PDB file of all heavy atoms in Angstrom:
ATOM      1  N   MET A   1      74.820  92.874 -21.260  1.00  0.00           N
ATOM      2  CA  MET A   1      73.390  92.635 -21.153  1.00  0.00           C
ATOM      3  C   MET A   1      72.765  92.407 -22.527  1.00  0.00           C
ATOM      4  O   MET A   1      72.066  91.453 -22.722  1.00  0.00           O
ATOM      5  CB  MET A   1      72.714  93.810 -20.463  1.00  0.00           C
ATOM      6  CG  MET A   1      72.872  93.812 -18.973  1.00  0.00           C
ATOM      7  SD  MET A   1      71.843  95.088 -18.272  1.00  0.00           S
ATOM      8  CE  MET A   1      72.288  94.903 -16.593  1.00  0.00           C
ATOM      9  N   GLY A   2      73.013  93.322 -23.433  1.00  0.00           N
ATOM     10  CA  GLY A   2      72.445  93.208 -24.769  1.00  0.00           C
ATOM     11  C   GLY A   2      73.412  93.786 -25.774  1.00  0.00           C
ATOM     12  O   GLY A   2      74.606  93.854 -25.539  1.00  0.00           O
ATOM     13  N   LYS A   3      72.860  94.204 -26.896  1.00  0.00           N
ATOM     14  CA  LYS A   3      73.695  94.817 -27.913  1.00  0.00           C
ATOM     15  C   LYS A   3      74.118  96.208 -27.464  1.00  0.00           C
ATOM     16  O   LYS A   3      73.409  96.882 -26.737  1.00  0.00           O
ATOM     17  CB  LYS A   3      72.916  94.930 -29.222  1.00  0.00           C
ATOM     18  CG  LYS A   3      72.605  93.590 -29.847  1.00  0.00           C
ATOM     19  CD  LYS A   3      71.840  93.774 -31.137  1.00  0.00           C
ATOM     20  CE  LYS A   3      71.492  92.450 -31.749  1.00  0.00           C
ATOM     21  NZ  LYS A   3      70.689  92.622 -32.952  1.00  0.00           N
ATOM     22  N   ASP A   4      75.272  96.627 -27.929  1.00  0.00           N
ATOM     23  CA  ASP A   4      75.768  97.953 -27.563  1.00  0.00           C
ATOM     24  C   ASP A   4      74.913  99.060 -28.170  1.00  0.00           C
ATOM     25  O   ASP A   4      74.800 100.136 -27.617  1.00  0.00           O
ATOM     26  CB  ASP A   4      77.223  98.117 -28.009  1.00  0.00           C
ATOM     27  CG  ASP A   4      78.148  97.214 -27.223  1.00  0.00           C
ATOM     28  OD1 ASP A   4      77.855  96.970 -26.037  1.00  0.00           O
ATOM     29  OD2 ASP A   4      79.154  96.755 -27.777  1.00  0.00           O
ATOM     30  N   SER A   5      74.310  98.787 -29.336  1.00  0.00           N
ATOM     31  CA  SER A   5      73.532  99.809 -30.022  1.00  0.00           C
ATOM     32  C   SER A   5      72.118  99.956 -29.454  1.00  0.00           C
ATOM     33  O   SER A   5      71.438 100.933 -29.738  1.00  0.00           O
ATOM     34  CB  SER A   5      73.444  99.481 -31.512  1.00  0.00           C
ATOM     35  OG  SER A   5      72.807  98.232 -31.689  1.00  0.00           O
ATOM     36  N   ALA A   6      71.681  98.991 -28.640  1.00  0.00           N
ATOM     37  CA  ALA A   6      70.329  99.041 -28.082  1.00  0.00           C
ATOM     38  C   ALA A   6      70.214 100.138 -27.037  1.00  0.00           C
ATOM     39  O   ALA A   6      71.136 100.381 -26.270  1.00  0.00           O
ATOM     40  CB  ALA A   6      69.956  97.696 -27.467  1.00  0.00           C
ATOM     41  N   GLU A   7      69.058 100.806 -27.003  1.00  0.00           N
ATOM     42  CA  GLU A   7      68.879 101.853 -26.003  1.00  0.00           C
ATOM     43  C   GLU A   7      68.543 101.230 -24.652  1.00  0.00           C
ATOM     44  O   GLU A   7      67.949 100.161 -24.589  1.00  0.00           O
ATOM     45  CB  GLU A   7      67.824 102.850 -26.459  1.00  0.00           C
ATOM     46  CG  GLU A   7      66.468 102.266 -26.767  1.00  0.00           C
ATOM     47  CD  GLU A   7      65.528 103.313 -27.331  1.00  0.00           C
ATOM     48  OE1 GLU A   7      65.828 103.860 -28.404  1.00  0.00           O
ATOM     49  OE2 GLU A   7      64.508 103.572 -26.685  1.00  0.00           O
ATOM     50  N   PRO A   8      68.951 101.881 -23.564  1.00  0.00           N
ATOM     51  CA  PRO A   8      68.793 101.328 -22.207  1.00  0.00           C
ATOM     52  C   PRO A   8      67.366 100.912 -21.857  1.00  0.00           C
ATOM     53  O   PRO A   8      67.162  99.861 -21.252  1.00  0.00           O
ATOM     54  CB  PRO A   8      69.244 102.470 -21.304  1.00  0.00           C
ATOM     55  CG  PRO A   8      70.169 103.268 -22.136  1.00  0.00           C
ATOM     56  CD  PRO A   8      69.669 103.150 -23.541  1.00  0.00           C
ATOM     57  N   GLN A   9      66.365 101.706 -22.281  1.00  0.00           N
ATOM     58  CA  GLN A   9      64.972 101.358 -21.975  1.00  0.00           C
ATOM     59  C   GLN A   9      64.584 100.029 -22.606  1.00  0.00           C
ATOM     60  O   GLN A   9      63.900  99.225 -21.981  1.00  0.00           O
ATOM     61  CB  GLN A   9      64.009 102.447 -22.489  1.00  0.00           C
ATOM     62  CG  GLN A   9      64.088 103.738 -21.733  1.00  0.00           C
ATOM     63  CD  GLN A   9      65.055 104.730 -22.358  1.00  0.00           C
ATOM     64  OE1 GLN A   9      65.914 104.353 -23.147  1.00  0.00           O
ATOM     65  NE2 GLN A   9      64.936 105.996 -22.003  1.00  0.00           N
ATOM     66  N   ALA A  10      65.043  99.793 -23.834  1.00  0.00           N
ATOM     67  CA  ALA A  10      64.731  98.548 -24.527  1.00  0.00           C
ATOM     68  C   ALA A  10      65.384  97.357 -23.829  1.00  0.00           C
ATOM     69  O   ALA A  10      64.786  96.288 -23.724  1.00  0.00           O
ATOM     70  CB  ALA A  10      65.185  98.631 -25.979  1.00  0.00           C
ATOM     71  N   VAL A  11      66.599  97.574 -23.337  1.00  0.00           N
ATOM     72  CA  VAL A  11      67.323  96.505 -22.630  1.00  0.00           C
ATOM     73  C   VAL A  11      66.561  96.115 -21.369  1.00  0.00           C
ATOM     74  O   VAL A  11      66.344  94.934 -21.098  1.00  0.00           O
ATOM     75  CB  VAL A  11      68.758  96.961 -22.276  1.00  0.00           C
ATOM     76  CG1 VAL A  11      69.442  95.937 -21.390  1.00  0.00           C
ATOM     77  CG2 VAL A  11      69.567  97.187 -23.542  1.00  0.00           C
ATOM     78  N   VAL A  12      66.121  97.120 -20.604  1.00  0.00           N
ATOM     79  CA  VAL A  12      65.394  96.862 -19.357  1.00  0.00           C
ATOM     80  C   VAL A  12      64.044  96.211 -19.652  1.00  0.00           C
ATOM     81  O   VAL A  12      63.626  95.310 -18.941  1.00  0.00           O
ATOM     82  CB  VAL A  12      65.228  98.168 -18.541  1.00  0.00           C
ATOM     83  CG1 VAL A  12      64.357  97.936 -17.313  1.00  0.00           C
ATOM     84  CG2 VAL A  12      66.591  98.687 -18.110  1.00  0.00           C
ATOM     85  N   ARG A  13      63.381  96.644 -20.737  1.00  0.00           N
ATOM     86  CA  ARG A  13      62.104  96.040 -21.116  1.00  0.00           C
ATOM     87  C   ARG A  13      62.258  94.545 -21.397  1.00  0.00           C
ATOM     88  O   ARG A  13      61.423  93.739 -20.993  1.00  0.00           O
ATOM     89  CB  ARG A  13      61.554  96.741 -22.363  1.00  0.00           C
ATOM     90  CG  ARG A  13      60.188  97.329 -22.145  1.00  0.00           C
ATOM     91  CD  ARG A  13      59.657  98.046 -23.369  1.00  0.00           C
ATOM     92  NE  ARG A  13      60.105  99.426 -23.376  1.00  0.00           N
ATOM     93  CZ  ARG A  13      60.707 100.030 -24.407  1.00  0.00           C
ATOM     94  NH1 ARG A  13      60.928  99.388 -25.521  1.00  0.00           N
ATOM     95  NH2 ARG A  13      61.080 101.283 -24.326  1.00  0.00           N
ATOM     96  N   LYS A  14      63.346  94.191 -22.086  1.00  0.00           N
ATOM     97  CA  LYS A  14      63.617  92.777 -22.369  1.00  0.00           C
ATOM     98  C   LYS A  14      63.839  91.997 -21.086  1.00  0.00           C
ATOM     99  O   LYS A  14      63.365  90.872 -20.934  1.00  0.00           O
ATOM    100  CB  LYS A  14      64.841  92.631 -23.275  1.00  0.00           C
ATOM    101  CG  LYS A  14      64.527  92.751 -24.731  1.00  0.00           C
ATOM    102  CD  LYS A  14      65.737  92.401 -25.555  1.00  0.00           C
ATOM    103  CE  LYS A  14      65.446  92.496 -27.039  1.00  0.00           C
ATOM    104  NZ  LYS A  14      66.595  92.154 -27.855  1.00  0.00           N
ATOM    105  N   LEU A  15      64.562  92.595 -20.138  1.00  0.00           N
ATOM    106  CA  LEU A  15      64.829  91.935 -18.857  1.00  0.00           C
ATOM    107  C   LEU A  15      63.533  91.730 -18.073  1.00  0.00           C
ATOM    108  O   LEU A  15      63.356  90.704 -17.410  1.00  0.00           O
ATOM    109  CB  LEU A  15      65.816  92.755 -18.029  1.00  0.00           C
ATOM    110  CG  LEU A  15      67.262  92.790 -18.531  1.00  0.00           C
ATOM    111  CD1 LEU A  15      68.073  93.800 -17.751  1.00  0.00           C
ATOM    112  CD2 LEU A  15      67.903  91.418 -18.437  1.00  0.00           C
ATOM    113  N   ILE A  16      62.624  92.705 -18.149  1.00  0.00           N
ATOM    114  CA  ILE A  16      61.336  92.580 -17.454  1.00  0.00           C
ATOM    115  C   ILE A  16      60.529  91.430 -18.065  1.00  0.00           C
ATOM    116  O   ILE A  16      59.963  90.612 -17.345  1.00  0.00           O
ATOM    117  CB  ILE A  16      60.542  93.905 -17.522  1.00  0.00           C
ATOM    118  CG1 ILE A  16      61.235  94.975 -16.664  1.00  0.00           C
ATOM    119  CG2 ILE A  16      59.102  93.712 -17.060  1.00  0.00           C
ATOM    120  CD1 ILE A  16      60.672  96.375 -16.821  1.00  0.00           C
ATOM    121  N   LYS A  17      60.497  91.364 -19.408  1.00  0.00           N
ATOM    122  CA  LYS A  17      59.748  90.293 -20.077  1.00  0.00           C
ATOM    123  C   LYS A  17      60.339  88.919 -19.766  1.00  0.00           C
ATOM    124  O   LYS A  17      59.618  87.937 -19.663  1.00  0.00           O
ATOM    125  CB  LYS A  17      59.734  90.521 -21.592  1.00  0.00           C
ATOM    126  CG  LYS A  17      58.721  91.553 -22.002  1.00  0.00           C
ATOM    127  CD  LYS A  17      58.498  91.533 -23.490  1.00  0.00           C
ATOM    128  CE  LYS A  17      57.364  92.467 -23.854  1.00  0.00           C
ATOM    129  NZ  LYS A  17      57.052  92.440 -25.281  1.00  0.00           N
ATOM    130  N   ALA A  18      61.658  88.872 -19.604  1.00  0.00           N
ATOM    131  CA  ALA A  18      62.329  87.609 -19.298  1.00  0.00           C
ATOM    132  C   ALA A  18      62.157  87.212 -17.836  1.00  0.00           C
ATOM    133  O   ALA A  18      62.506  86.110 -17.437  1.00  0.00           O
ATOM    134  CB  ALA A  18      63.806  87.712 -19.643  1.00  0.00           C
ATOM    135  N   GLY A  19      61.633  88.142 -17.025  1.00  0.00           N
ATOM    136  CA  GLY A  19      61.403  87.851 -15.615  1.00  0.00           C
ATOM    137  C   GLY A  19      62.632  88.077 -14.739  1.00  0.00           C
ATOM    138  O   GLY A  19      62.653  87.686 -13.581  1.00  0.00           O
ATOM    139  N   LYS A  20      63.651  88.725 -15.289  1.00  0.00           N
ATOM    140  CA  LYS A  20      64.877  88.962 -14.519  1.00  0.00           C
ATOM    141  C   LYS A  20      64.777  90.241 -13.686  1.00  0.00           C
ATOM    142  O   LYS A  20      65.519  90.423 -12.740  1.00  0.00           O
ATOM    143  CB  LYS A  20      66.075  89.063 -15.462  1.00  0.00           C
ATOM    144  CG  LYS A  20      66.204  87.842 -16.348  1.00  0.00           C
ATOM    145  CD  LYS A  20      67.610  87.389 -16.476  1.00  0.00           C
ATOM    146  CE  LYS A  20      67.659  86.118 -17.311  1.00  0.00           C
ATOM    147  NZ  LYS A  20      68.869  85.413 -17.186  1.00  0.00           N
ATOM    148  N   VAL A  21      63.854  91.123 -14.086  1.00  0.00           N
ATOM    149  CA  VAL A  21      63.673  92.401 -13.394  1.00  0.00           C
ATOM    150  C   VAL A  21      62.190  92.590 -13.116  1.00  0.00           C
ATOM    151  O   VAL A  21      61.355  92.205 -13.927  1.00  0.00           O
ATOM    152  CB  VAL A  21      64.219  93.564 -14.269  1.00  0.00           C
ATOM    153  CG1 VAL A  21      63.953  94.916 -13.634  1.00  0.00           C
ATOM    154  CG2 VAL A  21      65.699  93.390 -14.512  1.00  0.00           C
ATOM    155  N   LYS A  22      61.875  93.185 -11.961  1.00  0.00           N
ATOM    156  CA  LYS A  22      60.471  93.450 -11.610  1.00  0.00           C
ATOM    157  C   LYS A  22      59.946  94.633 -12.408  1.00  0.00           C
ATOM    158  O   LYS A  22      60.709  95.441 -12.900  1.00  0.00           O
ATOM    159  CB  LYS A  22      60.342  93.767 -10.114  1.00  0.00           C
ATOM    160  CG  LYS A  22      60.628  92.576  -9.226  1.00  0.00           C
ATOM    161  CD  LYS A  22      60.342  92.895  -7.785  1.00  0.00           C
ATOM    162  CE  LYS A  22      61.323  93.902  -7.235  1.00  0.00           C
ATOM    163  NZ  LYS A  22      61.196  94.134  -5.811  1.00  0.00           N
ATOM    164  N   LYS A  23      58.604  94.727 -12.508  1.00  0.00           N
ATOM    165  CA  LYS A  23      57.998  95.840 -13.244  1.00  0.00           C
ATOM    166  C   LYS A  23      58.092  97.144 -12.475  1.00  0.00           C
ATOM    167  O   LYS A  23      58.305  98.197 -13.053  1.00  0.00           O
ATOM    168  CB  LYS A  23      56.527  95.543 -13.537  1.00  0.00           C
ATOM    169  CG  LYS A  23      56.328  94.732 -14.785  1.00  0.00           C
ATOM    170  CD  LYS A  23      54.878  94.707 -15.189  1.00  0.00           C
ATOM    171  CE  LYS A  23      54.714  94.028 -16.527  1.00  0.00           C
ATOM    172  NZ  LYS A  23      53.351  94.027 -16.991  1.00  0.00           N
ATOM    173  N   LYS A  24      57.887  97.076 -11.167  1.00  0.00           N
ATOM    174  CA  LYS A  24      57.899  98.293 -10.356  1.00  0.00           C
ATOM    175  C   LYS A  24      58.961  98.215  -9.277  1.00  0.00           C
ATOM    176  O   LYS A  24      59.290  97.144  -8.793  1.00  0.00           O
ATOM    177  CB  LYS A  24      56.541  98.491  -9.680  1.00  0.00           C
ATOM    178  CG  LYS A  24      55.442  98.913 -10.620  1.00  0.00           C
ATOM    179  CD  LYS A  24      54.190  99.266  -9.848  1.00  0.00           C
ATOM    180  CE  LYS A  24      53.108  99.772 -10.766  1.00  0.00           C
ATOM    181  NZ  LYS A  24      51.908 100.139 -10.015  1.00  0.00           N
ATOM    182  N   CYS A  25      59.442  99.389  -8.893  1.00  0.00           N
ATOM    183  CA  CYS A  25      60.409  99.477  -7.805  1.00  0.00           C
ATOM    184  C   CYS A  25      59.658  99.345  -6.479  1.00  0.00           C
ATOM    185  O   CYS A  25      58.635  99.999  -6.273  1.00  0.00           O
ATOM    186  CB  CYS A  25      61.132 100.823  -7.883  1.00  0.00           C
ATOM    187  SG  CYS A  25      62.343 101.032  -6.596  1.00  0.00           S
ATOM    188  N   CYS A  26      60.163  98.512  -5.590  1.00  0.00           N
ATOM    189  CA  CYS A  26      59.471  98.291  -4.314  1.00  0.00           C
ATOM    190  C   CYS A  26      59.680  99.434  -3.329  1.00  0.00           C
ATOM    191  O   CYS A  26      58.867  99.672  -2.454  1.00  0.00           O
ATOM    192  CB  CYS A  26      59.919  96.976  -3.685  1.00  0.00           C
ATOM    193  SG  CYS A  26      61.683  96.898  -3.368  1.00  0.00           S
ATOM    194  N   ARG A  27      60.787 100.155  -3.465  1.00  0.00           N
ATOM    195  CA  ARG A  27      61.124 101.315  -2.637  1.00  0.00           C
ATOM    196  C   ARG A  27      61.263 101.003  -1.142  1.00  0.00           C
ATOM    197  O   ARG A  27      61.433 101.906  -0.355  1.00  0.00           O
ATOM    198  CB  ARG A  27      60.086 102.437  -2.793  1.00  0.00           C
ATOM    199  CG  ARG A  27      60.042 103.020  -4.169  1.00  0.00           C
ATOM    200  CD  ARG A  27      59.176 104.266  -4.182  1.00  0.00           C
ATOM    201  NE  ARG A  27      58.616 104.455  -5.512  1.00  0.00           N
ATOM    202  CZ  ARG A  27      57.337 104.633  -5.762  1.00  0.00           C
ATOM    203  NH1 ARG A  27      56.465 104.688  -4.796  1.00  0.00           N
ATOM    204  NH2 ARG A  27      56.926 104.783  -6.981  1.00  0.00           N
ATOM    205  N   SER A  28      61.112  99.735  -0.768  1.00  0.00           N
ATOM    206  CA  SER A  28      61.187  99.407   0.658  1.00  0.00           C
ATOM    207  C   SER A  28      62.621  99.166   1.104  1.00  0.00           C
ATOM    208  O   SER A  28      62.956  99.369   2.254  1.00  0.00           O
ATOM    209  CB  SER A  28      60.333  98.178   0.970  1.00  0.00           C
ATOM    210  OG  SER A  28      60.843  97.066   0.281  1.00  0.00           O
ATOM    211  N   LYS A  29      63.482  98.740   0.185  1.00  0.00           N
ATOM    212  CA  LYS A  29      64.884  98.489   0.522  1.00  0.00           C
ATOM    213  C   LYS A  29      65.767  99.465  -0.243  1.00  0.00           C
ATOM    214  O   LYS A  29      65.398  99.935  -1.312  1.00  0.00           O
ATOM    215  CB  LYS A  29      65.258  97.060   0.120  1.00  0.00           C
ATOM    216  CG  LYS A  29      64.496  96.008   0.892  1.00  0.00           C
ATOM    217  CD  LYS A  29      64.858  94.634   0.382  1.00  0.00           C
ATOM    218  CE  LYS A  29      64.014  93.575   1.067  1.00  0.00           C
ATOM    219  NZ  LYS A  29      64.188  92.274   0.504  1.00  0.00           N
ATOM    220  N   SER A  30      66.896  99.739   0.322  1.00  0.00           N
ATOM    221  CA  SER A  30      67.811 100.654  -0.370  1.00  0.00           C
ATOM    222  C   SER A  30      68.366 100.017  -1.650  1.00  0.00           C
ATOM    223  O   SER A  30      68.618 100.699  -2.631  1.00  0.00           O
ATOM    224  CB  SER A  30      68.949 101.059   0.544  1.00  0.00           C
ATOM    225  OG  SER A  30      69.647  99.915   0.974  1.00  0.00           O
ATOM    226  N   ARG A  31      68.516  98.693  -1.634  1.00  0.00           N
ATOM    227  CA  ARG A  31      68.970  97.999  -2.834  1.00  0.00           C
ATOM    228  C   ARG A  31      68.191  96.712  -3.038  1.00  0.00           C
ATOM    229  O   ARG A  31      67.871  96.009  -2.101  1.00  0.00           O
ATOM    230  CB  ARG A  31      70.458  97.652  -2.733  1.00  0.00           C
ATOM    231  CG  ARG A  31      71.305  98.858  -2.919  1.00  0.00           C
ATOM    232  CD  ARG A  31      72.706  98.469  -3.257  1.00  0.00           C
ATOM    233  NE  ARG A  31      73.495  99.690  -3.360  1.00  0.00           N
ATOM    234  CZ  ARG A  31      74.776  99.710  -3.546  1.00  0.00           C
ATOM    235  NH1 ARG A  31      75.450  98.606  -3.637  1.00  0.00           N
ATOM    236  NH2 ARG A  31      75.416 100.842  -3.648  1.00  0.00           N
ATOM    237  N   CYS A  32      67.899  96.425  -4.289  1.00  0.00           N
ATOM    238  CA  CYS A  32      67.172  95.203  -4.640  1.00  0.00           C
ATOM    239  C   CYS A  32      67.787  94.663  -5.923  1.00  0.00           C
ATOM    240  O   CYS A  32      68.020  95.417  -6.855  1.00  0.00           O
ATOM    241  CB  CYS A  32      65.697  95.531  -4.829  1.00  0.00           C
ATOM    242  SG  CYS A  32      64.727  94.139  -5.404  1.00  0.00           S
ATOM    243  N   LYS A  33      68.032  93.370  -5.973  1.00  0.00           N
ATOM    244  CA  LYS A  33      68.668  92.772  -7.152  1.00  0.00           C
ATOM    245  C   LYS A  33      67.787  92.838  -8.397  1.00  0.00           C
ATOM    246  O   LYS A  33      68.279  92.855  -9.502  1.00  0.00           O
ATOM    247  CB  LYS A  33      69.042  91.320  -6.868  1.00  0.00           C
ATOM    248  CG  LYS A  33      70.212  91.204  -5.928  1.00  0.00           C
ATOM    249  CD  LYS A  33      70.558  89.766  -5.628  1.00  0.00           C
ATOM    250  CE  LYS A  33      71.673  89.694  -4.615  1.00  0.00           C
ATOM    251  NZ  LYS A  33      71.961  88.330  -4.197  1.00  0.00           N
ATOM    252  N   LYS A  34      66.473  92.860  -8.193  1.00  0.00           N
ATOM    253  CA  LYS A  34      65.562  92.883  -9.339  1.00  0.00           C
ATOM    254  C   LYS A  34      64.913  94.251  -9.554  1.00  0.00           C
ATOM    255  O   LYS A  34      63.864  94.359 -10.153  1.00  0.00           O
ATOM    256  CB  LYS A  34      64.467  91.832  -9.141  1.00  0.00           C
ATOM    257  CG  LYS A  34      64.954  90.416  -9.289  1.00  0.00           C
ATOM    258  CD  LYS A  34      63.783  89.464  -9.318  1.00  0.00           C
ATOM    259  CE  LYS A  34      64.203  88.095  -9.792  1.00  0.00           C
ATOM    260  NZ  LYS A  34      63.048  87.249 -10.057  1.00  0.00           N
ATOM    261  N   CYS A  35      65.544  95.297  -9.046  1.00  0.00           N
ATOM    262  CA  CYS A  35      64.968  96.644  -9.148  1.00  0.00           C
ATOM    263  C   CYS A  35      65.104  97.188 -10.578  1.00  0.00           C
ATOM    264  O   CYS A  35      66.194  97.214 -11.137  1.00  0.00           O
ATOM    265  CB  CYS A  35      65.673  97.585  -8.173  1.00  0.00           C
ATOM    266  SG  CYS A  35      64.989  99.239  -8.186  1.00  0.00           S
ATOM    267  N   PRO A  36      63.996  97.649 -11.187  1.00  0.00           N
ATOM    268  CA  PRO A  36      64.063  98.190 -12.548  1.00  0.00           C
ATOM    269  C   PRO A  36      64.839  99.513 -12.615  1.00  0.00           C
ATOM    270  O   PRO A  36      65.459  99.820 -13.623  1.00  0.00           O
ATOM    271  CB  PRO A  36      62.600  98.402 -12.929  1.00  0.00           C
ATOM    272  CG  PRO A  36      61.873  98.500 -11.632  1.00  0.00           C
ATOM    273  CD  PRO A  36      62.629  97.630 -10.666  1.00  0.00           C
ATOM    274  N   VAL A  37      64.810 100.284 -11.528  1.00  0.00           N
ATOM    275  CA  VAL A  37      65.524 101.559 -11.510  1.00  0.00           C
ATOM    276  C   VAL A  37      67.034 101.319 -11.564  1.00  0.00           C
ATOM    277  O   VAL A  37      67.747 101.949 -12.345  1.00  0.00           O
ATOM    278  CB  VAL A  37      65.143 102.384 -10.255  1.00  0.00           C
ATOM    279  CG1 VAL A  37      65.943 103.669 -10.208  1.00  0.00           C
ATOM    280  CG2 VAL A  37      63.656 102.680 -10.241  1.00  0.00           C
ATOM    281  N   LEU A  38      67.509 100.375 -10.755  1.00  0.00           N
ATOM    282  CA  LEU A  38      68.941 100.051 -10.772  1.00  0.00           C
ATOM    283  C   LEU A  38      69.339  99.407 -12.099  1.00  0.00           C
ATOM    284  O   LEU A  38      70.428  99.661 -12.613  1.00  0.00           O
ATOM    285  CB  LEU A  38      69.292  99.122  -9.609  1.00  0.00           C
ATOM    286  CG  LEU A  38      69.272  99.748  -8.218  1.00  0.00           C
ATOM    287  CD1 LEU A  38      69.581  98.701  -7.156  1.00  0.00           C
ATOM    288  CD2 LEU A  38      70.269 100.879  -8.114  1.00  0.00           C
ATOM    289  N   ALA A  39      68.439  98.595 -12.659  1.00  0.00           N
ATOM    290  CA  ALA A  39      68.726  97.957 -13.951  1.00  0.00           C
ATOM    291  C   ALA A  39      68.876  99.012 -15.039  1.00  0.00           C
ATOM    292  O   ALA A  39      69.756  98.903 -15.899  1.00  0.00           O
ATOM    293  CB  ALA A  39      67.617  96.973 -14.307  1.00  0.00           C
ATOM    294  N   LEU A  40      68.033 100.032 -14.988  1.00  0.00           N
ATOM    295  CA  LEU A  40      68.112 101.103 -15.985  1.00  0.00           C
ATOM    296  C   LEU A  40      69.405 101.904 -15.819  1.00  0.00           C
ATOM    297  O   LEU A  40      70.057 102.252 -16.797  1.00  0.00           O
ATOM    298  CB  LEU A  40      66.903 102.023 -15.858  1.00  0.00           C
ATOM    299  CG  LEU A  40      66.757 103.119 -16.910  1.00  0.00           C
ATOM    300  CD1 LEU A  40      66.625 102.508 -18.303  1.00  0.00           C
ATOM    301  CD2 LEU A  40      65.571 103.993 -16.615  1.00  0.00           C
ATOM    302  N   LYS A  41      69.799 102.153 -14.577  1.00  0.00           N
ATOM    303  CA  LYS A  41      71.044 102.871 -14.313  1.00  0.00           C
ATOM    304  C   LYS A  41      72.235 102.090 -14.847  1.00  0.00           C
ATOM    305  O   LYS A  41      73.160 102.640 -15.449  1.00  0.00           O
ATOM    306  CB  LYS A  41      71.223 103.139 -12.826  1.00  0.00           C
ATOM    307  CG  LYS A  41      70.387 104.294 -12.326  1.00  0.00           C
ATOM    308  CD  LYS A  41      70.674 104.568 -10.862  1.00  0.00           C
ATOM    309  CE  LYS A  41      69.784 105.671 -10.314  1.00  0.00           C
ATOM    310  NZ  LYS A  41      70.004 105.903  -8.899  1.00  0.00           N
ATOM    311  N   LYS A  42      72.222 100.771 -14.632  1.00  0.00           N
ATOM    312  CA  LYS A  42      73.312  99.920 -15.126  1.00  0.00           C
ATOM    313  C   LYS A  42      73.362  99.925 -16.646  1.00  0.00           C
ATOM    314  O   LYS A  42      74.422  99.980 -17.248  1.00  0.00           O
ATOM    315  CB  LYS A  42      73.127  98.483 -14.619  1.00  0.00           C
ATOM    316  CG  LYS A  42      73.539  98.275 -13.190  1.00  0.00           C
ATOM    317  CD  LYS A  42      73.351  96.828 -12.800  1.00  0.00           C
ATOM    318  CE  LYS A  42      73.539  96.621 -11.315  1.00  0.00           C
ATOM    319  NZ  LYS A  42      73.233  95.246 -10.906  1.00  0.00           N
ATOM    320  N   ALA A  43      72.178  99.869 -17.273  1.00  0.00           N
ATOM    321  CA  ALA A  43      72.095  99.843 -18.730  1.00  0.00           C
ATOM    322  C   ALA A  43      72.602 101.167 -19.315  1.00  0.00           C
ATOM    323  O   ALA A  43      73.278 101.180 -20.348  1.00  0.00           O
ATOM    324  CB  ALA A  43      70.669  99.576 -19.170  1.00  0.00           C
ATOM    325  N   LYS A  44      72.272 102.272 -18.645  1.00  0.00           N
ATOM    326  CA  LYS A  44      72.741 103.578 -19.123  1.00  0.00           C
ATOM    327  C   LYS A  44      74.251 103.705 -18.964  1.00  0.00           C
ATOM    328  O   LYS A  44      74.925 104.297 -19.809  1.00  0.00           O
ATOM    329  CB  LYS A  44      72.047 104.701 -18.356  1.00  0.00           C
ATOM    330  CG  LYS A  44      70.634 104.953 -18.827  1.00  0.00           C
ATOM    331  CD  LYS A  44      69.994 106.100 -18.079  1.00  0.00           C
ATOM    332  CE  LYS A  44      68.584 106.335 -18.581  1.00  0.00           C
ATOM    333  NZ  LYS A  44      67.917 107.407 -17.834  1.00  0.00           N
ATOM    334  N   ALA A  45      74.788 103.160 -17.879  1.00  0.00           N
ATOM    335  CA  ALA A  45      76.227 103.208 -17.634  1.00  0.00           C
ATOM    336  C   ALA A  45      76.980 102.360 -18.674  1.00  0.00           C
ATOM    337  O   ALA A  45      78.082 102.717 -19.097  1.00  0.00           O
ATOM    338  CB  ALA A  45      76.540 102.728 -16.236  1.00  0.00           C
ATOM    339  N   ALA A  46      76.373 101.253 -19.066  1.00  0.00           N
ATOM    340  CA  ALA A  46      77.004 100.347 -20.040  1.00  0.00           C
ATOM    341  C   ALA A  46      76.953 100.926 -21.456  1.00  0.00           C
ATOM    342  O   ALA A  46      77.807 100.635 -22.271  1.00  0.00           O
ATOM    343  CB  ALA A  46      76.318  98.991 -19.998  1.00  0.00           C
ATOM    344  N   ALA A  47      75.936 101.738 -21.720  1.00  0.00           N
ATOM    345  CA  ALA A  47      75.759 102.282 -23.079  1.00  0.00           C
ATOM    346  C   ALA A  47      76.716 103.417 -23.379  1.00  0.00           C
ATOM    347  O   ALA A  47      77.250 104.049 -22.538  1.00  0.00           O
ATOM    348  CB  ALA A  47      74.329 102.774 -23.259  1.00  0.00           C
TER     349      ALA A  47
END
């Protein structure tokens, strides 16, 4: 996603600005491709 040294919050913020991730979680579906919560979890797992 980004640099290895970047913190997960910064990575997700960049994705939101790029329009790849939504600002808020919709909470209506169990999974969403543009969910910021899942994006943050992925970023933390990668870090």
